[in-house]
LOZAZA-163158 format. One record per residue (C-alpha): x, y, z. Coordinates in steps of 0.25 Angstrom, whole numbers, padded with zeros to 4 digits, always signed. Layout:
<rs>
XYZ
...
</rs>
This chain:
<rs>
-0078+0069-0022
-0090+0060-0014
-0092+0069-0004
-0091+0081-0012
-0103+0074-0023
-0110+0070-0008
-0110+0084-0005
-0114+0090-0016
-0126+0082-0018
-0132+0085-0004
-0133+0099-0009
-0145+0105-0019
-0141+0108-0033
-0145+0110-0045
-0144+0099-0056
-0134+0108-0065
-0125+0112-0052
-0126+0096-0047
-0122+0092-0062
-0109+0101-0063
-0106+0099-0048
-0108+0084-0052
-0098+0087-0065
-0087+0095-0057
-0086+0084-0048
-0085+0073-0058
-0077+0081-0064
-0067+0084-0053
-0068+0067-0049
-0064+0064-0063
-0051+0075-0063
-0046+0071-0051
-0046+0056-0055
-0040+0062-0068
-0027+0068-0060
-0027+0055-0053
-0026+0048-0068
-0014+0056-0070
-0007+0054-0058
-0008+0040-0059
-0001+0038-0071
+0011+0042-0065
+0009+0033-0052
+0001+0021-0057
+0002+0018-0071
+0019+0018-0072
+0021+0005-0072
+0009+0001-0080
+0012+0010-0093
+0026+0007-0093
+0023-0009-0096
+0024-0007-0112
+0038-0004-0109
+0041-0020-0106
+0029-0029-0111
+0031-0032-0123
+0045-0035-0121
+0042-0046-0109
+0030-0051-0117
+0038-0056-0129
+0051-0061-0121
+0054-0076-0118
+0045-0086-0126
+0036-0076-0134
+0048-0073-0142
+0044-0083-0151
+0030-0077-0151
+0035-0062-0157
+0024-0060-0168
+0014-0052-0173
+0002-0060-0167
+0011-0062-0152
+0013-0047-0151
-0003-0044-0155
-0006-0055-0144
+0004-0048-0132
-0004-0034-0135
-0018-0040-0134
-0013-0049-0121
-0007-0035-0115
-0019-0027-0118
-0030-0038-0111
-0020-0037-0100
-0019-0021-0099
-0035-0023-0101
-0039-0035-0091
-0029-0032-0080
-0026-0015-0078
-0039-0013-0084
-0051-0022-0081
-0043-0026-0067
-0037-0017-0060
-0045-0003-0066
-0059-0008-0066
-0060-0017-0055
-0047-0017-0045
-0047-0001-0043
-0060-0002-0035
-0055-0011-0026
-0048+0001-0019
-0045+0001-0003
-0050+0015+0002
-0042+0019-0011
-0031+0011-0010
-0027+0000-0021
-0017-0011-0021
-0015-0025-0015
-0016-0020-0001
-0029-0011-0005
-0035-0025-0008
-0031-0031+0002
-0035-0022+0013
-0047-0022+0009
-0050-0037+0009
-0043-0036+0023
-0054-0027+0027
-0066-0034+0020
-0062-0048+0023
-0052-0046+0038
-0042-0053+0029
-0030-0046+0035
-0019-0051+0044
-0014-0038+0050
-0014-0041+0065
-0025-0037+0075
-0030-0028+0062
-0045-0029+0066
-0042-0019+0080
-0033-0009+0070
-0045-0009+0062
-0056-0006+0072
-0065+0007+0067
-0058+0009+0055
-0069+0014+0045
-0058+0010+0033
-0057-0003+0036
-0073-0009+0036
-0074-0022+0031
-0082-0026+0021
-0099-0029+0020
-0104-0042+0021
-0099-0051+0009
-0108-0064+0000
-0108-0076+0008
-0098-0082-0001
-0089-0068+0000
-0090-0071+0016
-0086-0084+0016
-0072-0082+0009
-0072-0070+0019
-0072-0079+0031
-0062-0091+0024
-0051-0080+0022
-0054-0073+0035
-0053-0086+0043
-0041-0090+0037
-0027-0082+0041
-0020-0089+0031
-0027-0084+0017
-0027-0070+0024
-0012-0073+0025
-0011-0078+0011
-0020-0065+0005
-0010-0056+0012
+0001-0063+0007
-0003-0061-0007
-0006-0046-0004
+0009-0048+0000
+0014-0055-0011
+0008-0043-0020
+0014-0033-0012
+0028-0040-0014
+0025-0040-0029
+0022-0025-0031
+0035-0023-0025
+0042-0033-0034
+0035-0024-0045
+0042-0013-0039
+0055-0017-0041
+0052-0023-0055
+0044-0010-0062
+0056-0002-0060
+0065-0013-0067
+0057-0015-0078
+0052-0002-0081
+0066+0004-0081
+0072-0005-0088
+0063-0006-0099
+0063+0008-0102
+0078+0008-0100
+0080-0002-0110
+0072+0005-0122
+0086+0014-0124
+0095+0000-0129
+0083+0003-0141
+0090+0016-0146
+0103+0012-0140
+0106-0003-0142
+0120-0001-0137
+0115+0001-0123
+0116-0011-0117
+0109-0019-0107
+0116-0015-0095
+0117+0000-0098
+0101-0001-0099
+0101-0008-0084
+0110+0003-0078
+0102+0014-0083
+0088+0006-0077
+0096+0005-0063
+0099+0018-0064
+0085+0023-0066
+0080+0011-0054
+0090+0019-0045
+0086+0032-0048
+0071+0028-0048
+0069+0021-0034
+0081+0032-0028
+0071+0043-0032
+0059+0036-0023
+0062+0043-0009
+0057+0057-0018
+0044+0052-0018
+0034+0050-0030
+0026+0061-0029
+0040+0071-0031
+0040+0064-0046
+0025+0061-0046
+0020+0072-0056
+0031+0066-0065
+0025+0054-0065
+0013+0054-0074
+0017+0063-0085
+0028+0053-0088
+0017+0041-0086
+0008+0049-0096
+0018+0053-0105
+0022+0038-0105
+0009+0033-0109
+0006+0043-0120
+0020+0039-0125
+0015+0025-0125
+0002+0026-0131
+0007+0034-0142
+0017+0024-0144
+0007+0015-0145
+0000+0020-0154
+0011+0024-0164
+0015+0009-0162
+0002+0004-0167
-0002+0012-0178
+0013+0011-0185
+0016-0004-0182
+0003-0012-0182
-0011-0007-0180
-0017-0020-0179
-0013-0022-0166
-0026-0016-0163
-0031-0029-0165
-0025-0035-0153
-0035-0030-0145
-0042-0041-0146
-0039-0053-0136
-0042-0063-0148
-0023-0059-0149
-0024-0065-0134
-0028-0079-0139
-0019-0078-0150
-0006-0074-0142
-0008-0085-0134
-0012-0096-0144
+0001-0092-0152
+0010-0092-0140
+0006-0101-0131
+0014-0103-0116
+0022-0093-0123
+0011-0082-0123
+0008-0086-0108
+0022-0083-0104
+0021-0070-0111
+0010-0066-0103
+0020-0062-0091
+0026-0051-0100
+0011-0046-0104
+0007-0043-0090
+0019-0033-0088
+0010-0024-0097
+0001-0022-0084
+0012-0021-0072
+0009-0009-0065
-0006-0011-0066
-0007-0014-0050
-0003-0001-0048
-0017+0005-0053
-0020-0002-0042
-0011+0000-0032
-0010+0016-0033
-0026+0016-0031
-0024+0024-0018
-0018+0036-0027
-0026+0040-0036
-0042+0035-0039
-0047+0022-0046
-0054+0029-0056
-0039+0039-0060
-0033+0026-0062
-0044+0021-0071
-0044+0033-0079
-0030+0031-0081
-0027+0019-0082
-0042+0018-0093
-0040+0029-0101
-0023+0031-0101
-0015+0020-0097
-0023+0006-0102
-0023+0014-0117
-0008+0018-0117
-0004+0004-0113
-0014-0004-0123
-0008+0006-0136
+0006+0005-0130
+0006-0009-0130
-0003-0009-0144
+0008-0002-0150
+0021-0012-0145
+0013-0023-0150
+0011-0016-0163
+0025-0012-0165
+0030-0024-0159
+0020-0033-0170
+0028-0027-0182
+0043-0027-0173
+0044-0040-0166
+0057-0038-0164
+0056-0026-0155
+0050-0034-0145
+0063-0032-0135
+0061-0017-0134
+0047-0018-0139
+0043-0004-0133
+0054+0003-0136
+0056-0002-0150
+0041+0004-0154
+0044+0018-0149
+0050+0026-0161
+0064+0032-0163
+0060+0046-0163
+0052+0046-0147
+0061+0034-0143
+0068+0043-0132
+0056+0050-0126
+0049+0036-0126
+0061+0033-0119
+0061+0042-0109
+0046+0043-0104
+0048+0026-0104
+0058+0027-0094
+0051+0037-0087
+0038+0031-0086
+0047+0017-0082
+0053+0026-0068
+0037+0031-0066
+0033+0016-0065
+0041+0011-0057
+0040+0024-0048
+0026+0019-0047
+0028+0006-0044
+0040+0008-0032
+0031+0017-0025
+0021+0007-0025
+0029-0002-0019
+0033+0005-0009
+0016+0006-0004
+0014-0008-0004
+0027-0011+0005
+0020+0000+0015
+0008-0007+0014
+0014-0020+0016
+0021-0013+0030
+0007-0011+0032
+0003-0024+0033
+0012-0028+0040
+0020-0036+0030
+0033-0029+0027
+0043-0022+0038
+0043-0007+0039
+0051+0002+0031
+0051+0016+0029
+0039+0023+0021
+0042+0037+0016
+0030+0045+0010
+0036+0054-0001
+0023+0062-0003
+0014+0067+0008
+0002+0067-0002
+0002+0053-0007
+0003+0043+0003
+0007+0032-0007
+0019+0039-0011
+0029+0034-0002
+0043+0028-0003
+0050+0017+0005
+0067+0016+0006
+0069+0001+0009
+0059-0002-0001
+0064+0007-0013
+0078+0003-0012
+0075-0012-0010
+0067-0008-0025
+0079-0003-0030
+0087-0015-0028
+0080-0025-0032
+0075-0017-0045
+0090-0015-0048
+0093-0030-0046
+0080-0033-0056
+0085-0023-0066
+0100-0028-0066
+0096-0043-0064
+0087-0045-0075
+0089-0034-0085
+0077-0038-0093
+0064-0031-0094
+0057-0045-0097
+0062-0051-0085
+0061-0040-0075
+0045-0039-0083
+0044-0056-0079
+0046-0052-0064
+0037-0040-0065
+0027-0048-0072
+0025-0057-0061
+0023-0044-0050
+0014-0037-0055
+0005-0049-0059
+0006-0055-0045
+0002-0041-0038
-0010-0041-0050
-0013-0055-0047
-0014-0054-0031
-0022-0042-0033
-0034-0048-0043
-0036-0059-0029
-0036-0049-0019
-0046-0043-0029
-0054-0053-0029
-0057-0055-0013
-0059-0040-0014
-0071-0042-0023
-0076-0052-0014
-0073-0045+0000
-0074-0032-0003
-0084-0029-0015
-0092-0040-0011
-0092-0045-0024
-0095-0060-0026
-0084-0070-0026
-0086-0074-0040
-0084-0060-0043
-0070-0062-0038
-0068-0073-0044
-0071-0070-0058
-0062-0056-0056
-0050-0066-0050
-0052-0076-0059
-0052-0066-0071
-0040-0057-0067
-0032-0067-0059
-0034-0078-0071
-0026-0066-0080
-0016-0064-0072
-0013-0076-0066
-0011-0079-0081
+0000-0068-0082
+0006-0072-0069
+0007-0085-0073
+0016-0080-0086
+0022-0072-0077
+0027-0083-0067
+0033-0092-0079
+0045-0079-0082
+0048-0082-0065
+0062-0089-0069
+0062-0075-0078
+0063-0065-0068
+0048-0067-0062
+0056-0072-0050
+0060-0059-0045
+0046-0053-0042
+0042-0067-0033
+0056-0067-0025
+0053-0049-0024
+0040-0055-0021
+0046-0065-0011
+0055-0058-0004
+0047-0047+0000
+0036-0057+0004
+0046-0064+0013
+0049-0051+0018
+0035-0047+0023
+0033-0061+0027
+0044-0059+0037
+0039-0045+0043
+0024-0050+0042
+0029-0064+0051
+0037-0057+0061
+0028-0044+0063
+0016-0053+0065
+0022-0064+0074
+0027-0049+0083
+0014-0045+0083
+0008-0060+0089
+0020-0059+0100
+0012-0045+0103
-0001-0052+0104
+0002-0062+0111
+0011-0057+0122
+0002-0043+0124
+0002-0039+0137
-0011-0044+0145
-0022-0033+0147
-0024-0040+0163
-0010-0038+0166
-0010-0024+0162
-0022-0021+0170
-0016-0026+0182
-0006-0019+0181
-0014-0006+0185
-0015+0009+0176
+0000+0012+0181
+0003-0004+0174
+0014-0004+0187
+0023+0005+0182
+0024+0021+0182
+0015+0028+0172
+0026+0038+0167
+0019+0052+0158
+0018+0050+0144
+0011+0040+0134
+0018+0027+0128
+0014+0024+0115
+0015+0008+0115
+0016+0004+0099
+0013-0010+0097
+0005-0019+0084
-0004-0025+0096
-0019-0018+0094
-0022-0025+0105
-0016-0028+0120
-0002-0023+0126
+0009-0028+0117
+0020-0034+0125
+0030-0023+0126
+0022-0015+0134
+0023-0025+0145
+0039-0026+0141
+0039-0011+0144
+0034-0010+0156
+0041-0022+0161
+0053-0015+0159
+0052-0001+0162
+0044+0005+0174
+0036+0016+0168
+0025+0018+0156
+0018+0029+0150
+0005+0035+0157
-0002+0033+0145
+0000+0020+0136
-0003+0018+0119
-0004+0005+0113
-0002+0010+0098
-0003+0000+0087
+0000+0004+0075
-0010-0004+0064
-0010-0005+0048
-0023-0009+0043
-0028-0013+0030
-0033+0000+0023
-0026+0011+0017
-0027+0023+0023
-0033+0024+0039
-0039+0038+0042
-0031+0047+0052
-0043+0048+0060
-0045+0033+0061
-0031+0029+0064
-0030+0027+0080
-0039+0017+0087
-0037+0020+0103
-0041+0012+0112
-0038+0009+0128
-0031-0003+0133
-0034-0004+0147
-0041+0007+0156
-0042+0022+0157
-0031+0021+0168
-0020+0015+0162
-0019+0024+0150
-0018+0015+0140
-0022+0017+0125
-0020+0009+0113
-0021+0015+0099
-0021+0007+0086
-0013+0016+0073
-0019+0013+0060
-0014+0015+0047
-0018+0010+0033
-0008+0004+0024
-0006+0016+0017
-0007+0026+0028
+0006+0033+0031
+0010+0034+0045
+0015+0050+0046
+0025+0055+0056
+0018+0067+0059
+0017+0069+0073
+0005+0067+0078
+0002+0053+0080
+0004+0056+0097
-0005+0068+0096
-0016+0058+0086
-0014+0047+0097
-0018+0054+0110
-0029+0064+0105
-0036+0049+0099
-0032+0043+0114
-0039+0055+0119
-0051+0054+0110
-0051+0038+0114
-0053+0042+0130
-0065+0053+0126
-0071+0043+0116
-0070+0032+0126
-0075+0040+0138
-0088+0043+0129
-0090+0028+0125
-0093+0019+0138
-0089+0007+0127
-0074+0010+0126
-0070+0013+0141
-0073+0003+0152
-0067+0003+0167
-0067-0012+0167
-0052-0016+0166
-0055-0029+0162
-0063-0023+0148
-0050-0020+0143
-0045-0034+0139
-0037-0030+0127
-0049-0025+0120
-0045-0011+0116
-0057-0001+0115
-0054+0005+0101
-0058+0017+0095
-0054+0025+0081
-0050+0041+0083
-0062+0044+0073
-0078+0047+0075
-0075+0049+0092
-0084+0060+0096
-0078+0067+0109
-0083+0080+0117
-0069+0083+0122
-0057+0078+0119
-0042+0085+0122
-0037+0099+0117
-0026+0098+0108
-0017+0109+0105
-0003+0111+0101
+0009+0119+0102
+0020+0128+0095
+0010+0140+0095
+0000+0133+0085
-0013+0137+0090
-0022+0124+0088
-0031+0119+0099
-0041+0109+0096
-0050+0103+0105
-0056+0089+0101
-0070+0088+0104
-0076+0085+0091
-0076+0071+0085
-0063+0064+0083
-0062+0066+0069
-0062+0080+0072
-0052+0079+0082
-0040+0071+0072
-0043+0081+0062
-0039+0094+0072
-0028+0086+0077
-0022+0085+0062
-0024+0100+0062
-0016+0102+0074
-0005+0090+0072
-0003+0093+0056
+0010+0102+0056
+0015+0108+0042
+0028+0112+0047
+0034+0098+0054
+0045+0107+0059
+0036+0114+0068
+0035+0105+0081
+0022+0104+0088
+0017+0098+0101
+0002+0093+0103
-0004+0097+0116
-0017+0090+0122
-0025+0097+0133
-0039+0092+0139
-0051+0103+0137
-0058+0107+0150
-0070+0099+0149
-0077+0097+0161
-0085+0087+0157
-0074+0076+0153
-0074+0063+0161
-0062+0064+0170
-0057+0051+0167
-0056+0055+0153
-0050+0068+0156
-0039+0063+0166
-0036+0052+0155
-0036+0062+0143
-0026+0070+0153
-0017+0058+0156
-0016+0056+0140
-0012+0071+0138
-0003+0072+0150
+0005+0059+0144
+0005+0065+0130
+0011+0077+0136
+0022+0068+0143
+0026+0063+0130
+0025+0050+0119
+0034+0037+0120
+0032+0027+0109
+0035+0013+0115
+0037+0003+0104
+0042-0014+0106
+0056-0014+0100
+0055-0029+0097
+0066-0040+0091
+0055-0053+0084
+0062-0066+0087
+0058-0079+0083
+0056-0090+0096
+0067-0099+0098
+0057-0110+0093
+0054-0106+0082
+0056-0111+0069
+0071-0107+0061
+0062-0099+0049
+0055-0092+0060
+0069-0088+0067
+0074-0083+0052
+0061-0075+0049
+0060-0069+0062
+0074-0068+0067
+0079-0065+0055
+0070-0060+0043
+0059-0052+0053
+0072-0046+0061
+0079-0042+0049
+0066-0033+0044
+0064-0028+0058
+0079-0023+0058
+0079-0017+0045
+0064-0010+0046
+0059+0001+0052
+0056+0001+0066
+0042+0002+0069
+0046+0014+0077
+0051+0022+0065
+0037+0016+0056
+0028+0023+0067
+0035+0036+0067
+0036+0035+0081
+0047+0045+0087
+0059+0040+0091
+0062+0048+0104
+0050+0042+0109
+0051+0028+0107
+0053+0017+0116
+0057+0005+0112
+0055-0007+0119
+0061-0020+0117
+0055-0034+0117
+0057-0047+0108
+0047-0055+0100
+0049-0069+0102
+0039-0073+0090
</rs>
């Protein structure tokens, strides 16, 4: 919309036409956000809108049973009202939704913002991978106090490690949320059967809940997009239902409940209940479970659409429903155990029961999908083993399915349901998981206010003190219930943190081994352009985690085989802390040795939400990028040098965006497709024309791309020769060379390190996806070099 507005403002218009055009643009913007707001009901608010099923029951179970009176009910409702107002409405809707990372939200979005503005990343050799990336810019100058804090954090690696651990701990709590949400939502909805069927025992209810849960997880492979059109209507019908029920109960049972909107009843509640009232906050906080989804799912919608949906629909519906339940309970204190279903009139019980069950399933679906996204983002940070990621939608990138995680979640969810058999105990665990994530988000947001928004430390401290103190009180009350089920998310988080730590520790040790044992450039230059062996036709793509230098597998390969490819490209795939990397900036190309060696480096960059598609054109894009680098190197003397001493490991890296070349290669395509594209324009148009050639709507048709040199007498002979060698090598074939590594601890290592590396890390490597599969490398062209890493 901004580009359209800018274009219209430059053209002369009459006042009437200008105003009508402005109104048209405004209406188009509003209608778009209204449509997104409608879609957000089925994705974002499923969990939050089903909280009335169990909040009052969880609040008054336990020690608060001795205070079951009208004043306590009024005070509990007042607490719920102000909790929903302060945290979801004020903190998330009005403040946190503005802290997006290129439109993306969530804990990792805040962390990526901090990494870019304060250099807090722990990813190995990150700066080399971030070079010339337009989306990765460090922030402007900061105030003196903020600069001191920034330098302090950048200087101490332990603090940066602690920050990463906090982010990962929050991510682990989200995974625990993915286990607990389906259990408490489905069990709470199914337990309503006991209202009309008193003879139905708890075992039958548990069995029915388990059947629904198994069906829910079994359908995950289909993908959210296939049933997404059902989600929003179900949640909207559910919201209308609870709004009408709340309004009816308020008018019919006790209209005086309106006075409980005053914070005076909160003070009165704690004055009467004392410590028991503080402990009951572990149940009150269940009213805001699912709030984090508003920020985490920001990438699929817009901040305005989420604000509209919450402020005008979700917020009033929830407030009226809790008000109605409180009005009903104030006159029916014996119904606290099943407050929601008891408050439903008999004539509409069954329709409401069906809608509640469907809404619980929708809410569970959204949290499970969010768990898959968290796992993928942890993997992008190098903190989780490689798993199979299936993208269930070609249009919405965030809709993914991870089979291994899905079945693990199902087993854990069934274990929680069968083991606890009580929504109150599950609610104790659920509250700890949700509030911990909110508390972590508050701390990260305080740092974002300082480093990203460039605000005063005092503003950040006020934000942290206000919201952090509220959430700390709730969190302290939730931790009191650790023996009564609250230990579950802590155990789950510790387990996943242990897995992440082992994987990250082993990966870093392996990377450090490569870093300290990389091939000396002097030794490489002493071999001469032939490397002392036979250079056979073809291109060898040598995969390594090193962004600089030559990996040890190269020398290992050279010493064991008497031949190597004529053109060598050292490929390094890096994840950078931005959501997406544009295709025009995907490749960074550089030269390792002088021109006669025909050795290049390519850094392939992906954001933490990017999709590494297996579209078959990676080789062609890589060859075209190298060809354009050769052209640019000839045009810009600063990138080329005939002095071998200048190649000391520092690579001349350039992006594939913004390169102007007067002549390049010609790309043609076989299979009777009359497409010939001459690369004579800027590099951005080169990539776009290549994309039009490579995209194939029918994957069954096999096509082959050919590269040719144009008849350009003005081309530098050395450049022509190098481009011709590149084209001939491409025609001869491409081989992918990777290290098949075995990581072992040194004999002098401690017993703990041997356990972590030889047992833990080795077990994870054997049972996760191989790097060749994760990188979509064709098996028929793969060459693996066996190596043992003693770390």
